[in-house]
C-alpha angles and dihedrals in degrees: 000000000000093000092056095040093049094042098047102024129245094251093053092044089054090054091047090049092054092045095046094045092063093051093047090056093046091050092049092050092045093049092050094046097048092043089052094049093044091052092048092052092045093051095038094234138122123268095253092053089046091054091050093050096045093050087058088073108084095216093050092046090052091049090051090052090050090051090053090053090049089051090054090053091049094049095050090047094057110110094238091055097035091063091056100050129068121253091246092054093047092047093049092052091044090058088063086081088080091052091047092054092060099066090037089060092061091050092052091057093050125081129042118025099255108152095185092052091049092051091048094053092043092052093043094051092045093051093048092047092052092048092048094051092046101044099030099041117011100040097044093048092045092049092046092053095043102041101031092201115198134173109246100176142358112209120198105224098175143317106333093350125107136168116222113209111204127188129193146128130286091007094163089069090065089065093211116188133205112267092019119146114236127192115223132190116197130181108239090211094061123075113236106223091317093296118143116250089239088069089084108256103069091087120101091257133021138155122238128193130203111240116245091228088074092066094138097044129069111244113263096019118128 
C-alpha cells in the first residue's frame, strides 16, 4: 500500500517482512506441534496415530498442506539457500504464500463456535485479497500501459555507480521524489543502453535511487 510504503519506507518494510516471516513460521510450527501433542494426550494414543486421525479432518489436512508450502517459502528464503537459487525460482516459490493462505482460511473458520472470530478472519482475508489484487495486479498493469516506462540510457558515473535514464509518458503523475527508493526489474538478456552488466544494473534485480541534485525535476524525466 502506498500510504504504508511511503510512511514507513520500503527498506524498513523489507526488514520487517524478513523478521516477521521467521516468527510466523515458528508460530505455525509451534501451533501444529502443541495441538498434535495435546490431541495425542487427550485421546491416549501415540503421535503417529494422532497424526493419521487429525489428517482425516479436511480442514486440518488443508492447513497441514498450507504449512508445508509456507515451510518451502521459508527454506528458499534462508540466506544460505537464497544465494544458490535464481531470482525467478525464489520468486516463484515465494508466490506459494498466496496458495498456502487459502487452505489455512478454511481451518481458521473451523473449530469452536466463535462467531466474532469467524467474522474477523473472513474480513481480514477479504481485505488482504482485495489489496493484493489491486496493488499487485491492477495498478502495475495500469501504470505500465499508461506510462510506458523504458530505459533509454545507463551512464557509468564511477566504480559501481550508474545513472539510469528512464523515459515515458505522464511522468508527473508518478510523483517521484528526490532520494526515493525505486524497485527495478531488468531482463539480464537485454543490454541496457550498451552498458556492461558489471556496471551494477545488469542483474535481474537492482535498486536505483534518484539523485538529490535533481530536486526540481521528477526522476526519469528528460
